Steps between C-alpha positions, in 0.01 A plus 500: 500500500246749367309506832788629714567863583855627452675826586652714223629852566233613749216308334328168569436317174408157364747306287367632167588856607837413650716675238831683477679652201699271268767774525545431869861393558374190681357384167786621281792391719361302793598780738304510822453316828235289667419304811271207562310387807187311597231497765430252776164533674441800270801677655812595297786281620795699640387808311754740650788273401371496144450877493852555635641278225288670233621845610859379511471354149368832370774694675773274365383563143458873557121491481280714726192343654199731448349373827642459847515153652210596725295604197590177323384308805163674483470424128567132563247473780241678287571260212459201729164639617387561141600144403399333826350184347827305496856477628713718275835532331609865502758637258638853533659646187688826448589571139770731367241725332458618142843550345572788263799330340384138536789432734503716813218500760230765482414756763176331607490133594189285502402335825295183459365262764351177365265276696452146371378164625758271658586190299642222714753240393394132508505343848721224360787750465506536879451131578747355248728796427595656166775485240701812410785570259793741512620777270805724491373843591528786746240774491637848420338660807446200731380709794198647321190372321548639152241454225774360277451124526614412147748233605266356762207471259720331240657263754172409669340422164778249434462359850127440453573315176719262704241454774688722747327751727783752543844607380776545756759763411870421541751774418834473319678447832281193564307673778141389548280811504121491458235373260299698243228593752613321816766481767652164589592319822694181562509272803785304656503357852173681576665837420357733234746647250412778256700734273577837655614745229414600142138393545161661542412543869191279494218582740390137527865409556517754783185356657632143473828597669318674786263204549789252486684682776183519710473122466863427591626439148844639423532710182829583328503763224826441317670441166392172343683356199354268239733222614336519844160393369570128527576536872150618595225263609205731427415813301203732463394818322333800664286758321172684537330279240672175609516551877739217604540252212720188540763421236603135454709524182729760345597410144602132533591532868253337738490692828534266798276197453286675241214558744381799700711509816391543860662841543327630187171363629556687824571826313185452292297438816647804673416723205148366456417547867627858484301588187180327611504714812618816323331820612765760396 
């Protein structure tokens, strides 16, 4: 981690100089926003989609980006060039700034762009599928990527202790929403189903939907209830760090025959072909 260059408020620094004030409201109250993307072929995947979402997240929380999206794009490309030795995870962070009263945001936010090495999940997760659990939860601002992940961190820690990879959120009206850091899809009769509202607009999810339609797969974004889960034959997660990850069990419910289904395999293949050939 020490060998990577990162961007902090107009400066390029190594990890040991990547510092903000402990009085920043992001530290004191978890107030701020972020976005997360990765490179393929040393190119940032769907960068403009991520920058649009990052700007929207900031706007929704009343934070002002100190750089335009075009300037952010230049920062990211410069960071990739400075850290060219590997494929990269890229995390954009906008804090609420130093707070005078330890509660309200300050006048000057901190803009941070982190560049780190990609860590891949085991290949067995994609061949055999993974186990996830559910939790009752609905994020306060589901349409934005807030820094406040308290519930998600707590829930995912419990999931890992049970051998689960993710936690699927179900709200008090029994609607299936999203996972801690992933969107979810289900399959029935070769049709993809995915929740439509009260979720983060995932960039990988968007890419999967576009690729599915290009390959003659029907996609329905609609309300899905927890009681519907047993009717699906396949399920998979989508996320920047997971790509397309098959799910074969949710709590005690085995999805389909408990193996990675053909439609999921097709979606994985579609996504991998698109990313392997990615050139922006």
